[in-house]
N, CA, C, O and the ligand as a Tripos MOL2 file, in Angstrom:
@<TRIPOS>MOLECULE
protein
  309   307    78     0     0
PROTEIN
NO_CHARGES

@<TRIPOS>ATOM
      1 N           4.2470   -4.8350    7.0410 N.3       1 MET1
      2 CA          4.8880   -3.5630    7.6030 C.3       1 MET1
      3 C           5.9690   -3.3490    6.6390 C.2       1 MET1
      4 O           6.4600   -4.2350    5.9400 O.2       1 MET1
      5 N           6.3310   -2.0360    6.6460 N.am      2 ALA2
      6 CA          7.3610   -1.4660    5.6650 C.3       2 ALA2
      7 C           8.5200   -1.2100    6.6200 C.2       2 ALA2
      8 O           8.3110   -1.0100    7.8170 O.2       2 ALA2
      9 N           9.6870   -1.2170    6.1150 N.am      3 TYR3
     10 CA         10.9930   -0.8250    7.0240 C.3       3 TYR3
     11 C          11.8820    0.2200    6.4120 C.2       3 TYR3
     12 O          12.0650    0.2190    5.1950 O.2       3 TYR3
     13 N          12.4320    1.0930    7.1810 N.am      4 TYR4
     14 CA         13.5510    1.9420    6.5400 C.3       4 TYR4
     15 C          14.5520    1.9370    7.6050 C.2       4 TYR4
     16 O          14.2480    1.4770    8.7050 O.2       4 TYR4
     17 N          15.7690    2.4290    7.3700 N.am      5 LYS5
     18 CA         16.9110    2.6140    7.9740 C.3       5 LYS5
     19 C          17.1650    4.1790    8.2990 C.2       5 LYS5
     20 O          17.4680    4.6770    9.3830 O.2       5 LYS5
     21 N          16.9470    4.8380    7.0060 N.am      6 TYR6
     22 CA         17.2970    6.2790    7.3840 C.3       6 TYR6
     23 C          16.0030    7.3280    7.3690 C.2       6 TYR6
     24 O          15.4940    7.6210    6.2870 O.2       6 TYR6
     25 N          15.5540    7.8150    8.4670 N.am      7 GLY7
     26 CA         14.3240    8.6280    8.5000 C.3       7 GLY7
     27 C          14.4110    9.7900    7.5690 C.2       7 GLY7
     28 O          13.4410   10.2580    6.9730 O.2       7 GLY7
     29 N          15.6500   10.2280    7.4820 N.am      8 ASN8
     30 CA         15.7360   11.4700    6.8440 C.3       8 ASN8
     31 C          15.5130   11.5560    5.3270 C.2       8 ASN8
     32 O          15.6030   12.6190    4.7120 O.2       8 ASN8
     33 N          15.1770   10.2110    4.6790 N.am      9 TYR9
     34 CA         14.8020   10.1840    3.3680 C.3       9 TYR9
     35 C          13.3080   10.2270    3.1210 C.2       9 TYR9
     36 O          12.7800   10.2190    2.0090 O.2       9 TYR9
     37 N          12.6400   10.2780    4.3850 N.am     10 LEU10
     38 CA         11.2520   10.2240    4.3180 C.3      10 LEU10
     39 C          10.5640   11.4970    4.8830 C.2      10 LEU10
     40 O          11.0410   12.0580    5.8700 O.2      10 LEU10
     41 N           9.4110   11.9710    4.2430 N.am     11 VAL11
     42 CA          8.9290   13.2540    4.7200 C.3      11 VAL11
     43 C           7.4820   13.1310    5.0740 C.2      11 VAL11
     44 O           6.7170   12.9270    4.1310 O.2      11 VAL11
     45 N           6.9660   13.2230    6.3070 N.am     12 GLN12
     46 CA          5.8160   13.0970    6.6940 C.3      12 GLN12
     47 C           4.6570   13.9990    6.0130 C.2      12 GLN12
     48 O           4.9010   15.2050    5.9560 O.2      12 GLN12
     49 N           3.6300   13.6240    5.5770 N.am     13 GLU13
     50 CA          2.5420   14.3890    5.0730 C.3      13 GLU13
     51 C           1.1480   13.9010    5.5680 C.2      13 GLU13
     52 O           1.0100   12.8040    6.1090 O.2      13 GLU13
     53 N           0.1220   14.7720    5.3560 N.am     14 GLN14
     54 CA         -1.2280   14.6750    6.1380 C.3      14 GLN14
     55 C          -2.2040   14.3540    4.8400 C.2      14 GLN14
     56 O          -3.4080   14.2530    5.0770 O.2      14 GLN14
     57 N          -1.8280   14.2210    3.7370 N.am     15 GLY15
     58 CA         -2.8920   14.0610    2.6410 C.3      15 GLY15
     59 C          -3.9540   12.8790    2.9400 C.2      15 GLY15
     60 O          -3.7330   11.8520    3.5820 O.2      15 GLY15
     61 N          -5.0670   13.2420    2.3670 N.am     16 PRO16
     62 CA         -6.1090   12.1870    2.4440 C.3      16 PRO16
     63 C          -5.7990   10.8650    1.6700 C.2      16 PRO16
     64 O          -6.4290    9.8310    1.8920 O.2      16 PRO16
     65 N          -4.8810   10.9480    0.8300 N.am     17 GLU17
     66 CA         -4.4970    9.6850   -0.0740 C.3      17 GLU17
     67 C          -3.8520    8.6090    0.7970 C.2      17 GLU17
     68 O          -3.7620    7.4760    0.3240 O.2      17 GLU17
     69 N          -3.3660    8.8740    2.1050 N.am     18 PHE18
     70 CA         -2.7870    7.9930    2.9320 C.3      18 PHE18
     71 C          -4.0840    7.2450    3.7010 C.2      18 PHE18
     72 O          -3.8810    6.2100    4.3350 O.2      18 PHE18
     73 N          -5.3680    7.8050    3.6120 N.am     19 ASP19
     74 CA         -6.4240    7.2640    4.4560 C.3      19 ASP19
     75 C          -7.3690    6.4740    3.8190 C.2      19 ASP19
     76 O          -8.1580    5.7690    4.4480 O.2      19 ASP19
     77 N          -7.3270    6.5720    2.2050 N.am     20 ALA20
     78 CA         -8.1880    5.7510    1.4280 C.3      20 ALA20
     79 C          -7.8330    4.3580    1.5840 C.2      20 ALA20
     80 O          -6.6500    4.0840    1.7880 O.2      20 ALA20
     81 N          -8.7350    3.4030    1.5110 N.am     21 LEU21
     82 CA         -8.5270    2.1260    1.2000 C.3      21 LEU21
     83 C          -8.9720    1.6510   -0.2580 C.2      21 LEU21
     84 O          -9.9740    2.0740   -0.8350 O.2      21 LEU21
     85 N          -8.0180    0.6470   -0.8010 N.am     22 HIS22
     86 CA         -8.3240    0.4110   -2.2430 C.3      22 HIS22
     87 C          -8.3420   -1.1450   -2.2700 C.2      22 HIS22
     88 O          -7.5900   -1.8710   -1.6200 O.2      22 HIS22
     89 N          -9.3780   -1.5600   -3.1730 N.am     23 SER23
     90 CA         -9.6220   -3.1040   -3.5370 C.3      23 SER23
     91 C          -8.4250   -3.6120   -4.5120 C.2      23 SER23
     92 O          -7.8220   -2.9740   -5.3750 O.2      23 SER23
     93 N          -8.2770   -4.9210   -4.1150 N.am     24 PRO24
     94 CA         -7.2660   -5.7000   -4.8270 C.3      24 PRO24
     95 C          -7.4150   -5.4670   -6.3200 C.2      24 PRO24
     96 O          -8.5640   -5.3760   -6.7500 O.2      24 PRO24
     97 N          -6.4280   -5.3640   -7.1350 N.am     25 GLY25
     98 CA         -6.5920   -5.3370   -8.5260 C.3      25 GLY25
     99 C          -7.2480   -3.8810   -9.2030 C.2      25 GLY25
    100 O          -7.5360   -3.7400  -10.3920 O.2      25 GLY25
    101 N          -7.3800   -2.9920   -8.2740 N.am     26 GLY26
    102 CA         -7.8650   -1.7250   -8.6250 C.3      26 GLY26
    103 C          -6.8210   -0.8670   -9.0260 C.2      26 GLY26
    104 O          -5.6570   -1.2560   -8.9330 O.2      26 GLY26
    105 N          -7.1040    0.2900   -9.4740 N.am     27 GLN27
    106 CA         -6.2440    1.4040  -10.2140 C.3      27 GLN27
    107 C          -5.0710    1.7870   -9.0480 C.2      27 GLN27
    108 O          -5.5330    1.9380   -7.9170 O.2      27 GLN27
    109 N          -3.8820    1.9280   -9.1680 N.am     28 THR28
    110 CA         -2.8450    2.4520   -8.2960 C.3      28 THR28
    111 C          -2.7310    3.9980   -8.5690 C.2      28 THR28
    112 O          -2.2980    4.5420   -9.5840 O.2      28 THR28
    113 N          -3.3090    4.6750   -7.2210 N.am     29 PRO29
    114 CA         -3.2620    6.0430   -7.4330 C.3      29 PRO29
    115 C          -1.9640    6.7490   -7.3770 C.2      29 PRO29
    116 O          -1.8200    7.8040   -7.9940 O.2      29 PRO29
    117 N          -0.9590    6.2020   -6.6380 N.am     30 TYR30
    118 CA          0.2850    6.7330   -6.5160 C.3      30 TYR30
    119 C           1.2480    5.6260   -6.4600 C.2      30 TYR30
    120 O           0.9570    4.6280   -5.8010 O.2      30 TYR30
    121 N           2.4200    5.7050   -7.1150 N.am     31 SER31
    122 CA          3.4740    4.8220   -7.0000 C.3      31 SER31
    123 C           3.7610    4.7320   -5.4870 C.2      31 SER31
    124 O           3.6810    5.7450   -4.7920 O.2      31 SER31
    125 N           4.0810    3.5770   -4.9840 N.am     32 GLY32
    126 CA          4.6630    3.4170   -3.6300 C.3      32 GLY32
    127 C           4.4490    2.2410   -2.9550 C.2      32 GLY32
    128 O           4.1020    1.2220   -3.5540 O.2      32 GLY32
    129 N           4.6430    2.2840   -1.6150 N.am     33 ILE33
    130 CA          4.3090    0.9480   -0.8750 C.3      33 ILE33
    131 C           2.8180    0.9610   -0.2660 C.2      33 ILE33
    132 O           2.3250    1.8840    0.3830 O.2      33 ILE33
    133 N           2.2730   -0.1260   -0.5750 N.am     34 TYR34
    134 CA          1.0200   -0.2930   -0.0790 C.3      34 TYR34
    135 C           0.7350   -1.4500    1.1490 C.2      34 TYR34
    136 O           1.2300   -2.5730    1.0570 O.2      34 TYR34
    137 N          -0.1010   -1.0580    2.2800 N.am     35 ARG35
    138 CA         -0.1020   -2.0000    3.3150 C.3      35 ARG35
    139 C          -1.5940   -2.8540    3.2740 C.2      35 ARG35
    140 O          -2.6710   -2.2820    3.1070 O.2      35 ARG35
    141 N          -1.4750   -4.0180    3.4190 N.am     36 CYS36
    142 CA         -2.7070   -4.8340    3.5730 C.3      36 CYS36
    143 C          -3.1910   -4.5540    4.8540 C.2      36 CYS36
    144 O          -2.5320   -4.8270    5.8580 O.2      36 CYS36
    145 N          -4.5870   -3.8910    4.9050 N.am     37 GLU37
    146 CA         -5.2510   -3.4380    6.2930 C.3      37 GLU37
    147 C          -5.4860   -4.7690    7.0540 C.2      37 GLU37
    148 O          -5.3670   -4.6640    8.2750 O.2      37 GLU37
    149 N          -5.8130   -6.0620    6.5530 N.am     38 ALA38
    150 CA         -6.3030   -7.0710    6.9840 C.3      38 ALA38
    151 C          -5.0940   -7.7230    7.7990 C.2      38 ALA38
    152 O          -5.3230   -8.1400    8.9350 O.2      38 ALA38
    153 N          -3.7890   -7.8240    7.2430 N.am     39 CYS39
    154 CA         -2.8460   -8.7170    7.9210 C.3      39 CYS39
    155 C          -1.6080   -7.9730    8.0680 C.2      39 CYS39
    156 O          -0.7070   -8.5690    8.6570 O.2      39 CYS39
    157 N          -1.3570   -6.7150    7.6290 N.am     40 GLY40
    158 CA         -0.2280   -5.8850    7.7430 C.3      40 GLY40
    159 C           0.8470   -6.1210    6.7820 C.2      40 GLY40
    160 O           1.9160   -5.5270    6.9190 O.2      40 GLY40
    161 N           0.6710   -6.8700    5.9020 N.am     41 GLY41
    162 CA          1.8690   -7.1900    4.8710 C.3      41 GLY41
    163 C           1.8660   -5.8510    3.9890 C.2      41 GLY41
    164 O           0.9400   -5.0440    3.9090 O.2      41 GLY41
    165 N           2.9060   -5.8050    3.4510 N.am     42 SER42
    166 CA          2.9910   -4.6960    2.2360 C.3      42 SER42
    167 C           3.5800   -5.2020    0.9700 C.2      42 SER42
    168 O           4.1460   -6.2890    0.8470 O.2      42 SER42
    169 N           3.4040   -4.3570    0.0830 N.am     43 SER43
    170 CA          3.6990   -4.6140   -1.3890 C.3      43 SER43
    171 C           3.9480   -3.3000   -2.1110 C.2      43 SER43
    172 O           3.5030   -2.2300   -1.6930 O.2      43 SER43
    173 N           4.6130   -3.4150   -3.1140 N.am     44 VAL44
    174 CA          4.9080   -2.1620   -4.1980 C.3      44 VAL44
    175 C           4.0140   -2.1550   -5.1420 C.2      44 VAL44
    176 O           3.7830   -3.1990   -5.7520 O.2      44 VAL44
    177 N           3.3020   -0.9130   -5.4580 N.am     45 SER45
    178 CA          2.6840   -0.8620   -6.8360 C.3      45 SER45
    179 C           2.9150    0.4430   -7.4550 C.2      45 SER45
    180 O           3.2770    1.3990   -6.7690 O.2      45 SER45
    181 N           2.7180    0.5360   -8.7510 N.am     46 THR46
    182 CA          3.1630    1.8240   -9.4580 C.3      46 THR46
    183 C           2.0920    2.2790  -10.2340 C.2      46 THR46
    184 O           1.3520    1.4910  -10.8230 O.2      46 THR46
    185 N           1.9510    3.5200  -10.2790 N.am     47 LEU47
    186 CA          1.0610    4.1410  -11.1030 C.3      47 LEU47
    187 C           0.9400    3.7660  -12.5460 C.2      47 LEU47
    188 O           1.9730    3.7770  -13.2160 O.2      47 LEU47
    189 N          -0.2320    3.4240  -13.1270 N.am     48 GLY48
    190 CA         -0.2840    2.9130  -14.4140 C.3      48 GLY48
    191 C          -0.5130    1.3180  -14.2690 C.2      48 GLY48
    192 O          -0.8960    0.6550  -15.2330 O.2      48 GLY48
    193 N          -0.2990    0.8500  -13.2310 N.am     49 ASN49
    194 CA         -0.4410   -0.6380  -13.0770 C.3      49 ASN49
    195 C          -1.5540   -0.9830  -12.0350 C.2      49 ASN49
    196 O          -1.7850   -0.1340  -11.1740 O.2      49 ASN49
    197 N          -2.2440   -2.1150  -12.0310 N.am     50 PRO50
    198 CA         -3.1200   -2.2480  -11.0470 C.3      50 PRO50
    199 C          -2.4330   -2.8130   -9.6680 C.2      50 PRO50
    200 O          -1.3640   -3.4210   -9.6230 O.2      50 PRO50
    201 N          -3.2690   -2.4840   -8.5580 N.am     51 LEU51
    202 CA         -2.6090   -2.9150   -7.3890 C.3      51 LEU51
    203 C          -2.8050   -4.3940   -7.2400 C.2      51 LEU51
    204 O          -3.7030   -5.0020   -7.8220 O.2      51 LEU51
    205 N          -1.8430   -5.0020   -6.3580 N.am     52 PRO52
    206 CA         -1.7510   -6.5400   -6.3950 C.3      52 PRO52
    207 C          -3.3900   -7.0050   -6.2080 C.2      52 PRO52
    208 O          -4.2650   -6.3580   -5.6310 O.2      52 PRO52
    209 N          -3.5220   -8.3350   -6.8820 N.am     53 PRO53
    210 CA         -4.9180   -8.7510   -6.9520 C.3      53 PRO53
    211 C          -5.2820   -9.5220   -5.7060 C.2      53 PRO53
    212 O          -4.3890   -9.7650   -4.8940 O.2      53 PRO53
    213 N          -6.4340   -9.8980   -5.5010 N.am     54 GLN54
    214 CA         -7.0340  -10.5670   -4.1880 C.3      54 GLN54
    215 C          -6.1020  -11.7830   -3.9680 C.2      54 GLN54
    216 O          -5.7300  -12.0670   -2.8300 O.2      54 GLN54
    217 N          -5.7010  -12.5400   -5.1040 N.am     55 GLY55
    218 CA         -4.8410  -13.9040   -4.7880 C.3      55 GLY55
    219 C          -3.4560  -13.5620   -4.4640 C.2      55 GLY55
    220 O          -2.6360  -14.4770   -4.3890 O.2      55 GLY55
    221 N          -3.0420  -12.1530   -4.2310 N.am     56 HIS56
    222 CA         -1.6420  -11.9210   -3.9290 C.3      56 HIS56
    223 C          -1.0330  -12.6030   -2.8380 C.2      56 HIS56
    224 O           0.1230  -13.0120   -2.9490 O.2      56 HIS56
    225 N          -1.6780  -12.7640   -1.8160 N.am     57 HIS57
    226 CA         -1.3240  -13.5520   -0.5490 C.3      57 HIS57
    227 C          -2.5160  -14.1010    0.0880 C.2      57 HIS57
    228 O          -3.6280  -13.5900   -0.0430 O.2      57 HIS57
    229 N          -2.2600  -15.2100    0.8200 N.am     58 LEU58
    230 CA         -3.3190  -15.7700    1.6140 C.3      58 LEU58
    231 C          -3.6800  -15.2900    2.8430 C.2      58 LEU58
    232 O          -2.7230  -14.9970    3.5590 O.2      58 LEU58
    233 N          -4.9150  -15.0990    3.3670 N.am     59 HIS59
    234 CA         -5.2160  -14.7690    4.7890 C.3      59 HIS59
    235 C          -5.8110  -16.0820    5.4020 C.2      59 HIS59
    236 O          -6.4630  -16.9450    4.8130 O.2      59 HIS59
    237 N          -5.4110  -16.0340    6.8170 N.am     60 ASN60
    238 CA         -6.0370  -16.8580    7.5900 C.3      60 ASN60
    239 C          -7.5580  -16.5340    7.5260 C.2      60 ASN60
    240 O          -8.0100  -15.4020    7.3560 O.2      60 ASN60
    241 N          -8.3730  -17.7960    7.7000 N.am     61 PRO61
    242 CA         -9.8610  -17.3870    7.7170 C.3      61 PRO61
    243 C         -10.1930  -16.3920    8.8640 C.2      61 PRO61
    244 O          -9.5360  -16.2820    9.9000 O.2      61 PRO61
    245 N         -11.2970  -15.6860    8.5370 N.am     62 GLY62
    246 CA        -11.7600  -14.6700    9.4410 C.3      62 GLY62
    247 C         -11.2320  -13.3700    9.5350 C.2      62 GLY62
    248 O         -11.9160  -12.5560   10.1550 O.2      62 GLY62
    249 N         -10.0220  -12.9480    8.9930 N.am     63 ILE63
    250 CA         -9.5480  -11.7220    8.9800 C.3      63 ILE63
    251 C          -9.8670  -10.8480    7.9780 C.2      63 ILE63
    252 O          -9.4770   -9.6810    8.0190 O.2      63 ILE63
    253 N         -10.6950  -11.3840    6.8630 N.am     64 GLY64
    254 CA        -11.0700  -10.6110    5.7990 C.3      64 GLY64
    255 C         -10.3750  -10.5320    4.8490 C.2      64 GLY64
    256 O          -9.2400  -10.9970    4.9530 O.2      64 GLY64
    257 N         -10.7740   -9.9470    3.6320 N.am     65 PRO65
    258 CA        -10.1330   -9.6330    2.3480 C.3      65 PRO65
    259 C          -8.9040   -8.6600    2.2960 C.2      65 PRO65
    260 O          -8.6800   -7.8920    3.2310 O.2      65 PRO65
    261 N          -8.1540   -8.7110    1.2310 N.am     66 ILE66
    262 CA         -7.1040   -7.7820    1.0640 C.3      66 ILE66
    263 C          -7.6680   -6.2850    0.8280 C.2      66 ILE66
    264 O          -8.4550   -6.1310   -0.1060 O.2      66 ILE66
    265 N          -7.3250   -5.2260    1.5850 N.am     67 GLN67
    266 CA         -7.6090   -3.8590    1.3960 C.3      67 GLN67
    267 C          -6.3100   -3.1890    1.4960 C.2      67 GLN67
    268 O          -5.6880   -3.2160    2.5580 O.2      67 GLN67
    269 N          -5.7960   -2.5020    0.3040 N.am     68 TRP68
    270 CA         -4.6450   -1.8270    0.4040 C.3      68 TRP68
    271 C          -4.6890   -0.1770    0.8110 C.2      68 TRP68
    272 O          -5.5450    0.5970    0.3840 O.2      68 TRP68
    273 N          -3.6660    0.1660    1.6580 N.am     69 ARG69
    274 CA         -3.6880    1.4420    2.1470 C.3      69 ARG69
    275 C          -2.3080    1.8640    1.6010 C.2      69 ARG69
    276 O          -1.3880    1.0480    1.5420 O.2      69 ARG69
    277 N          -2.1630    3.2100    1.1830 N.am     70 LEU70
    278 CA         -0.9390    3.6860    0.8590 C.3      70 LEU70
    279 C           0.0400    4.0310    1.9130 C.2      70 LEU70
    280 O          -0.4820    4.6760    2.8230 O.2      70 LEU70
    281 N           1.2420    3.8050    2.0580 N.am     71 VAL71
    282 CA          2.1690    3.8990    3.2470 C.3      71 VAL71
    283 C           2.9410    4.9950    2.9140 C.2      71 VAL71
    284 O           2.8740    6.0810    3.4910 O.2      71 VAL71
    285 N           3.8760    4.6530    1.7360 N.am     72 THR72
    286 CA          4.8760    5.6600    1.3490 C.3      72 THR72
    287 C           4.6000    5.9530   -0.0510 C.2      72 THR72
    288 O           4.3930    5.0670   -0.8810 O.2      72 THR72
    289 N           4.5970    7.1770   -0.3070 N.am     73 LYS73
    290 CA          4.6390    7.6670   -1.7810 C.3      73 LYS73
    291 C           5.8900    7.9950   -2.5520 C.2      73 LYS73
    292 O           6.6680    8.8600   -2.1490 O.2      73 LYS73
    293 N           6.0870    7.3240   -3.6400 N.am     74 ALA74
    294 CA          7.3540    7.5960   -4.2740 C.3      74 ALA74
    295 C           7.2210    8.8670   -5.1090 C.2      74 ALA74
    296 O           6.1230    9.0030   -5.6490 O.2      74 ALA74
    297 N           8.1070    9.8050   -5.3150 N.am     75 HIS75
    298 CA          8.1270   11.0240   -5.8880 C.3      75 HIS75
    299 C           9.3160   11.3580   -6.5380 C.2      75 HIS75
    300 O          10.3170   11.2440   -5.8300 O.2      75 HIS75
    301 N           9.5050   11.7680   -7.7740 N.am     76 TRP76
    302 CA         10.7810   12.3350   -8.3720 C.3      76 TRP76
    303 C          10.9320   13.7170   -7.9560 C.2      76 TRP76
    304 O          10.1760   14.6510   -8.2250 O.2      76 TRP76
    305 N          11.9530   13.7360   -7.2980 N.am     77 LYS77
    306 CA         12.5260   15.1660   -6.7260 C.3      77 LYS77
    307 C          11.7460   15.6570   -5.4080 C.2      77 LYS77
    308 O          12.0610   16.7140   -4.8620 O.2      77 LYS77
    309 ZN         -3.2620   -9.3050    3.8190 Zn       78 ZN78
@<TRIPOS>BOND
     1     1     2 1
     2     2     3 1
     3     3     4 2
     4     3     5 am
     5     5     6 1
     6     6     7 1
     7     7     8 2
     8     7     9 am
     9     9    10 1
    10    10    11 1
    11    11    12 2
    12    11    13 am
    13    13    14 1
    14    14    15 1
    15    15    16 2
    16    15    17 am
    17    17    18 1
    18    18    19 1
    19    19    20 2
    20    19    21 am
    21    21    22 1
    22    22    23 1
    23    23    24 2
    24    23    25 am
    25    25    26 1
    26    26    27 1
    27    27    28 2
    28    27    29 am
    29    29    30 1
    30    30    31 1
    31    31    32 2
    32    31    33 am
    33    33    34 1
    34    34    35 1
    35    35    36 2
    36    35    37 am
    37    37    38 1
    38    38    39 1
    39    39    40 2
    40    39    41 am
    41    41    42 1
    42    42    43 1
    43    43    44 2
    44    43    45 am
    45    45    46 1
    46    46    47 1
    47    47    48 2
    48    47    49 am
    49    49    50 1
    50    50    51 1
    51    51    52 2
    52    51    53 am
    53    53    54 1
    54    54    55 1
    55    55    56 2
    56    55    57 am
    57    57    58 1
    58    58    59 1
    59    59    60 2
    60    59    61 am
    61    61    62 1
    62    62    63 1
    63    63    64 2
    64    63    65 am
    65    65    66 1
    66    66    67 1
    67    67    68 2
    68    67    69 am
    69    69    70 1
    70    70    71 1
    71    71    72 2
    72    71    73 am
    73    73    74 1
    74    74    75 1
    75    75    76 2
    76    75    77 am
    77    77    78 1
    78    78    79 1
    79    79    80 2
    80    79    81 am
    81    81    82 1
    82    82    83 1
    83    83    84 2
    84    83    85 am
    85    85    86 1
    86    86    87 1
    87    87    88 2
    88    87    89 am
    89    89    90 1
    90    90    91 1
    91    91    92 2
    92    91    93 am
    93    93    94 1
    94    94    95 1
    95    95    96 2
    96    95    97 am
    97    97    98 1
    98    98    99 1
    99    99   100 2
   100    99   101 am
   101   101   102 1
   102   102   103 1
   103   103   104 2
   104   103   105 am
   105   105   106 1
   106   106   107 1
   107   107   108 2
   108   107   109 am
   109   109   110 1
   110   110   111 1
   111   111   112 2
   112   111   113 am
   113   113   114 1
   114   114   115 1
   115   115   116 2
   116   115   117 am
   117   117   118 1
   118   118   119 1
   119   119   120 2
   120   119   121 am
   121   121   122 1
   122   122   123 1
   123   123   124 2
   124   123   125 am
   125   125   126 1
   126   126   127 1
   127   127   128 2
   128   127   129 am
   129   129   130 1
   130   130   131 1
   131   131   132 2
   132   131   133 am
   133   133   134 1
   134   134   135 1
   135   135   136 2
   136   135   137 am
   137   137   138 1
   138   138   139 1
   139   139   140 2
   140   139   141 am
   141   141   142 1
   142   142   143 1
   143   143   144 2
   144   143   145 am
   145   145   146 1
   146   146   147 1
   147   147   148 2
   148   147   149 am
   149   149   150 1
   150   150   151 1
   151   151   152 2
   152   151   153 am
   153   153   154 1
   154   154   155 1
   155   155   156 2
   156   155   157 am
   157   157   158 1
   158   158   159 1
   159   159   160 2
   160   159   161 am
   161   161   162 1
   162   162   163 1
   163   163   164 2
   164   163   165 am
   165   165   166 1
   166   166   167 1
   167   167   168 2
   168   167   169 am
   169   169   170 1
   170   170   171 1
   171   171   172 2
   172   171   173 am
   173   173   174 1
   174   174   175 1
   175   175   176 2
   176   175   177 am
   177   177   178 1
   178   178   179 1
   179   179   180 2
   180   179   181 am
   181   181   182 1
   182   182   183 1
   183   183   184 2
   184   183   185 am
   185   185   186 1
   186   186   187 1
   187   187   188 2
   188   187   189 am
   189   189   190 1
   190   190   191 1
   191   191   192 2
   192   191   193 am
   193   193   194 1
   194   194   195 1
   195   195   196 2
   196   195   197 am
   197   197   198 1
   198   198   199 1
   199   199   200 2
   200   199   201 am
   201   201   202 1
   202   202   203 1
   203   203   204 2
   204   203   205 am
   205   205   206 1
   206   206   207 1
   207   207   208 2
   208   207   209 am
   209   209   210 1
   210   210   211 1
   211   211   212 2
   212   211   213 am
   213   213   214 1
   214   214   215 1
   215   215   216 2
   216   215   217 am
   217   217   218 1
   218   218   219 1
   219   219   220 2
   220   219   221 am
   221   221   222 1
   222   222   223 1
   223   223   224 2
   224   223   225 am
   225   225   226 1
   226   226   227 1
   227   227   228 2
   228   227   229 am
   229   229   230 1
   230   230   231 1
   231   231   232 2
   232   231   233 am
   233   233   234 1
   234   234   235 1
   235   235   236 2
   236   235   237 am
   237   237   238 1
   238   238   239 1
   239   239   240 2
   240   239   241 am
   241   241   242 1
   242   242   243 1
   243   243   244 2
   244   243   245 am
   245   245   246 1
   246   246   247 1
   247   247   248 2
   248   247   249 am
   249   249   250 1
   250   250   251 1
   251   251   252 2
   252   251   253 am
   253   253   254 1
   254   254   255 1
   255   255   256 2
   256   255   257 am
   257   257   258 1
   258   258   259 1
   259   259   260 2
   260   259   261 am
   261   261   262 1
   262   262   263 1
   263   263   264 2
   264   263   265 am
   265   265   266 1
   266   266   267 1
   267   267   268 2
   268   267   269 am
   269   269   270 1
   270   270   271 1
   271   271   272 2
   272   271   273 am
   273   273   274 1
   274   274   275 1
   275   275   276 2
   276   275   277 am
   277   277   278 1
   278   278   279 1
   279   279   280 2
   280   279   281 am
   281   281   282 1
   282   282   283 1
   283   283   284 2
   284   283   285 am
   285   285   286 1
   286   286   287 1
   287   287   288 2
   288   287   289 am
   289   289   290 1
   290   290   291 1
   291   291   292 2
   292   291   293 am
   293   293   294 1
   294   294   295 1
   295   295   296 2
   296   295   297 am
   297   297   298 1
   298   298   299 1
   299   299   300 2
   300   299   301 am
   301   301   302 1
   302   302   303 1
   303   303   304 2
   304   303   305 am
   305   305   306 1
   306   306   307 1
   307   307   308 2
@<TRIPOS>SUBSTRUCTURE
     1 MET1         2 RESIDUE 1 A MET
     2 ALA2         6 RESIDUE 1 A ALA
     3 TYR3        10 RESIDUE 1 A TYR
     4 TYR4        14 RESIDUE 1 A TYR
     5 LYS5        18 RESIDUE 1 A LYS
     6 TYR6        22 RESIDUE 1 A TYR
     7 GLY7        26 RESIDUE 1 A GLY
     8 ASN8        30 RESIDUE 1 A ASN
     9 TYR9        34 RESIDUE 1 A TYR
    10 LEU10       38 RESIDUE 1 A LEU
    11 VAL11       42 RESIDUE 1 A VAL
    12 GLN12       46 RESIDUE 1 A GLN
    13 GLU13       50 RESIDUE 1 A GLU
    14 GLN14       54 RESIDUE 1 A GLN
    15 GLY15       58 RESIDUE 1 A GLY
    16 PRO16       62 RESIDUE 1 A PRO
    17 GLU17       66 RESIDUE 1 A GLU
    18 PHE18       70 RESIDUE 1 A PHE
    19 ASP19       74 RESIDUE 1 A ASP
    20 ALA20       78 RESIDUE 1 A ALA
    21 LEU21       82 RESIDUE 1 A LEU
    22 HIS22       86 RESIDUE 1 A HIS
    23 SER23       90 RESIDUE 1 A SER
    24 PRO24       94 RESIDUE 1 A PRO
    25 GLY25       98 RESIDUE 1 A GLY
    26 GLY26      102 RESIDUE 1 A GLY
    27 GLN27      106 RESIDUE 1 A GLN
    28 THR28      110 RESIDUE 1 A THR
    29 PRO29      114 RESIDUE 1 A PRO
    30 TYR30      118 RESIDUE 1 A TYR
    31 SER31      122 RESIDUE 1 A SER
    32 GLY32      126 RESIDUE 1 A GLY
    33 ILE33      130 RESIDUE 1 A ILE
    34 TYR34      134 RESIDUE 1 A TYR
    35 ARG35      138 RESIDUE 1 A ARG
    36 CYS36      142 RESIDUE 1 A CYS
    37 GLU37      146 RESIDUE 1 A GLU
    38 ALA38      150 RESIDUE 1 A ALA
    39 CYS39      154 RESIDUE 1 A CYS
    40 GLY40      158 RESIDUE 1 A GLY
    41 GLY41      162 RESIDUE 1 A GLY
    42 SER42      166 RESIDUE 1 A SER
    43 SER43      170 RESIDUE 1 A SER
    44 VAL44      174 RESIDUE 1 A VAL
    45 SER45      178 RESIDUE 1 A SER
    46 THR46      182 RESIDUE 1 A THR
    47 LEU47      186 RESIDUE 1 A LEU
    48 GLY48      190 RESIDUE 1 A GLY
    49 ASN49      194 RESIDUE 1 A ASN
    50 PRO50      198 RESIDUE 1 A PRO
    51 LEU51      202 RESIDUE 1 A LEU
    52 PRO52      206 RESIDUE 1 A PRO
    53 PRO53      210 RESIDUE 1 A PRO
    54 GLN54      214 RESIDUE 1 A GLN
    55 GLY55      218 RESIDUE 1 A GLY
    56 HIS56      222 RESIDUE 1 A HIS
    57 HIS57      226 RESIDUE 1 A HIS
    58 LEU58      230 RESIDUE 1 A LEU
    59 HIS59      234 RESIDUE 1 A HIS
    60 ASN60      238 RESIDUE 1 A ASN
    61 PRO61      242 RESIDUE 1 A PRO
    62 GLY62      246 RESIDUE 1 A GLY
    63 ILE63      250 RESIDUE 1 A ILE
    64 GLY64      254 RESIDUE 1 A GLY
    65 PRO65      258 RESIDUE 1 A PRO
    66 ILE66      262 RESIDUE 1 A ILE
    67 GLN67      266 RESIDUE 1 A GLN
    68 TRP68      270 RESIDUE 1 A TRP
    69 ARG69      274 RESIDUE 1 A ARG
    70 LEU70      278 RESIDUE 1 A LEU
    71 VAL71      282 RESIDUE 1 A VAL
    72 THR72      286 RESIDUE 1 A THR
    73 LYS73      290 RESIDUE 1 A LYS
    74 ALA74      294 RESIDUE 1 A ALA
    75 HIS75      298 RESIDUE 1 A HIS
    76 TRP76      302 RESIDUE 1 A TRP
    77 LYS77      306 RESIDUE 1 A LYS
    78 ZN78       309 GROUP 0 **** ****
């Protein structure tokens, strides 16, 4: 999960970039916070660097592999 205190620092968007699932170690499409669809954990990844790899964190058996979904996108201005 990702957390925040002041909602006025966030802007809701409806873009398809928030629906795509990404493989561990794949290209980071946007700098921001990514959520693991299997366990709900979150991590930061930045444009130009790979998404966290499969071994980033361990899952209990049966919940499947890590898949990353963009939760919040960082943007300059
Ligand atoms: Zn996970």
